[in-house]
C-alpha positions as CSV (number, residue, x, y, z in Angstrom):
1,X,0.0,0.0,0.0
2,X,1.4,3.5,-0.9
3,X,2.7,5.5,2.0
4,X,0.0,8.2,1.5
5,X,-2.7,5.5,1.9
6,X,-1.1,4.2,5.1
7,X,-1.0,7.7,6.6
8,X,-4.6,8.4,5.6
9,X,-5.8,5.1,7.0
10,X,-4.0,5.8,10.3
11,X,-5.5,9.3,10.6
12,X,-9.0,8.0,10.0
13,X,-8.5,5.2,12.4
14,X,-7.4,7.5,15.1
15,X,-10.2,9.9,14.4
16,X,-12.8,7.1,14.8
17,X,-11.1,6.1,18.1
18,X,-11.3,9.7,19.4
19,X,-14.8,10.1,18.3
20,X,-15.9,6.9,20.1
21,X,-14.0,8.1,23.2
22,X,-15.3,11.7,23.4
23,X,-18.9,11.7,22.1
24,X,-21.2,11.6,25.1
25,X,-18.4,12.5,27.5
26,X,-18.7,15.5,29.9
27,X,-16.0,18.2,29.3
28,X,-15.1,21.6,30.6
29,X,-13.4,24.1,28.3
30,X,-10.7,26.6,29.3
31,X,-13.3,29.5,29.0
32,X,-15.6,27.9,31.6
33,X,-18.2,26.3,29.2
34,X,-19.1,22.8,30.2
35,X,-21.3,20.1,28.8
36,X,-21.4,16.9,26.9
37,X,-19.5,16.4,23.6
38,X,-22.1,16.1,20.9
39,X,-19.9,15.8,17.8
40,X,-16.2,15.6,16.7
41,X,-14.8,17.1,13.4
42,X,-11.5,17.0,11.6
43,X,-10.8,20.6,10.5
44,X,-8.0,21.2,8.0
45,X,-7.0,24.4,9.7
46,X,-7.4,23.7,13.4
47,X,-7.2,19.9,13.6
48,X,-9.7,18.2,15.9
49,X,-12.8,20.2,16.9
50,X,-15.7,19.4,19.1
51,X,-19.2,20.7,19.6
52,X,-20.9,20.7,23.0
53,X,-24.6,20.1,23.5
54,X,-26.4,23.3,24.4
55,X,-23.7,25.6,23.2
56,X,-23.4,27.0,19.7
57,X,-20.1,26.7,17.9
58,X,-17.1,24.3,17.4
59,X,-14.0,24.5,19.6
60,X,-10.5,23.1,19.1
61,X,-9.8,20.1,21.2
62,X,-6.9,22.0,22.7
63,X,-9.5,24.1,24.7
64,X,-10.6,21.1,26.7
65,X,-9.5,21.5,30.3
66,X,-11.2,18.6,32.1
67,X,-12.7,15.4,30.8
68,X,-15.1,13.1,32.6
69,X,-13.3,10.0,33.8
70,X,-15.1,6.7,33.0
């Protein structure tokens, strides 16, 4: 398999793993917003982004301060 395909497959596999791990998990952002992760996106400019149920917008994953422990 060409190197590009291996890299793309790895990225998509990790994305699916993160999505399964974060969706439905309670988080708190560095700006004080808190709630449950509703959806996860891959953004070509910012990387991984999340939306939180009850709050409009999408935030970079780097703004997550606390994550619910399971």
